[in-house]
C-alpha positions in Angstrom: -29.3 42.0 -21.6 -29.3 41.0 -17.9 -32.0 43.5 -17.1 -34.3 41.9 -19.7 -33.5 38.5 -18.3 -34.2 39.6 -14.8 -37.5 41.2 -15.9 -38.5 38.0 -17.7 -37.6 35.8 -14.7 -39.7 38.1 -12.4 -42.7 37.8 -14.8 -42.7 34.0 -14.9 -44.9 32.2 -12.4 -43.2 30.4 -9.5 -45.3 27.3 -9.9 -47.2 25.8 -12.8 -50.4 24.0 -11.8 -51.5 21.0 -13.8 -54.7 21.3 -15.9 -56.3 18.4 -14.0 -55.5 16.6 -10.7 -52.7 14.1 -11.3 -52.6 12.2 -7.9 -55.6 9.9 -8.6 -54.0 8.7 -11.8 -50.6 8.2 -10.0 -52.3 6.3 -7.2 -54.1 4.0 -9.6 -50.9 3.3 -11.5 -49.1 2.4 -8.3 -51.8 -0.1 -7.3 -51.6 -1.7 -10.7 -47.8 -2.2 -10.6 -46.4 -5.6 -10.1 -43.7 -6.0 -7.6 -40.6 -7.2 -9.5 -38.7 -7.6 -6.3 -41.0 -10.5 -5.3 -40.5 -12.2 -8.6 -36.7 -11.7 -8.4 -36.7 -13.1 -4.9 -38.8 -16.1 -5.9 -36.6 -16.8 -8.9 -33.4 -16.5 -6.8 -34.8 -19.0 -4.3 -35.8 -21.4 -7.0 -32.4 -21.1 -8.7 -30.6 -21.6 -5.4 -32.6 -24.7 -4.6 -32.1 -26.2 -8.0 -28.3 -25.4 -8.1 -27.9 -26.5 -4.5 -29.5 -29.8 -5.2 -27.6 -30.4 -8.3 -24.3 -29.1 -6.9 -24.8 -31.2 -3.7 -25.5 -34.2 -5.8 -22.3 -33.7 -7.8 -20.2 -33.1 -4.7 -21.4 -36.3 -3.1 -20.4 -38.2 -6.2 -16.9 -36.9 -6.3 -14.3 -39.4 -5.0 -12.5 -38.4 -1.9 -8.7 -38.3 -2.7 -6.1 -39.1 -0.1 -5.2 -36.0 1.9 -1.5 -36.7 1.8 -1.6 -36.7 -2.0 -3.6 -33.5 -2.2 -1.3 -31.8 0.3 1.7 -32.7 -1.8 0.0 -31.3 -4.9 -0.8 -28.1 -2.9 2.9 -27.8 -2.0 3.9 -28.1 -5.6 1.4 -25.5 -6.7 2.6 -23.1 -3.9 6.2 -23.7 -4.9 5.5 -22.9 -8.6 3.7 -19.8 -7.5 6.7 -18.7 -5.5 9.0 -19.3 -8.5 6.7 -17.1 -10.6 6.7 -14.4 -7.9 10.5 -14.5 -7.8 10.6 -13.4 -11.5 8.4 -10.3 -10.8 9.1 -7.2 -8.8 7.9 -7.6 -5.2 5.6 -4.6 -5.5 3.9 -2.4 -8.0 3.6 1.4 -7.5 0.1 1.3 -9.0 -1.1 -1.2 -6.3 -1.2 -0.1 -2.7 1.1 -2.2 -0.5 -1.6 -2.8 2.0 -3.8 -4.3 -0.7 -1.0 -6.7 -1.7 -0.4 -7.6 1.9 -4.1 -8.3 2.5 -4.2 -10.5 -0.6 -1.0 -12.4 0.5 -2.3 -13.0 4.0 -5.6 -14.2 2.6 -3.8 -16.6 0.3 -1.8 -18.0 3.2 -5.0 -18.4 5.3 -6.6 -20.3 2.4 -3.6 -22.5 2.0 -3.8 -23.4 5.7 -7.5 -24.1 5.4 -6.8 -26.3 2.4 -4.3 -28.3 4.5 -7.2 -29.0 6.9 -9.8 -29.7 4.2 -7.8 -30.8 1.1 -11.0 -32.1 -0.7 -12.7 -28.7 -0.5 -13.1 -27.7 -4.2 -14.3 -24.1 -3.4 -11.3 -23.4 -1.2 -9.0 -24.7 -3.8 -10.5 -22.6 -6.5 -10.4 -19.5 -4.3 -6.8 -20.2 -3.3 -5.8 -20.5 -7.0 -7.7 -17.3 -7.9 -5.9 -15.3 -5.2 -2.5 -16.6 -6.4 -3.4 -15.6 -10.0 -4.7 -12.2 -8.8 -1.4 -11.5 -7.0 0.5 -12.3 -10.2 -1.8 -10.0 -12.3 -1.4 -7.1 -9.8 2.3 -7.3 -9.9 2.3 -7.4 -13.7 0.2 -4.2 -14.2 2.3 -2.2 -16.6 3.3 1.3 -15.6 1.9 4.1 -17.8 4.3 5.4 -20.4 5.0 9.1 -20.3 4.7 10.7 -23.6 7.1 13.5 -24.6 5.9 16.4 -26.6 
C-alpha cells in the first residue's frame, strides 16, 4: 500500500500551472477595491466629534456638587465596600494574587484621584467598577470535583 502511494506521489507534478495568466485579473481587482479602513477611520472621527460635542455639552450642564459632600459619599461607599470584602475570603485560588493586588492598588489610586477631583464622573464610574470587579473575582466559585 505504501509503495503504491509513494509511486503515485512521485508521478504527480510538483506544480500546477493555471490555464491562463491570473495576475492581470488580480491586479485589476485590487485597483477596484475600496479601502474600508478609510471609511472606518472617517466614521470613527465623525462619531468621536459628535459624541465629544454632545458629551461635553452635557458635562458642562451638570451642577458642580460640594467637594466635602462628595468626599463624604465616597467614604461611605468605600466603607460599604470594605464591609462586603470582610464577608468574603481575602483571596481566591483561581485568581493570581498579583492580579488582585494590582486591582486593589488601582482602586486605591482612583479613590485618591477622586478626592482631588470629586466631580469627575469618569473617575467615579471606574472606581466603582474596580470595586465591583474585586468582589466578583473573590466570589468566583471553585470547580466541584466529580467522583466516579
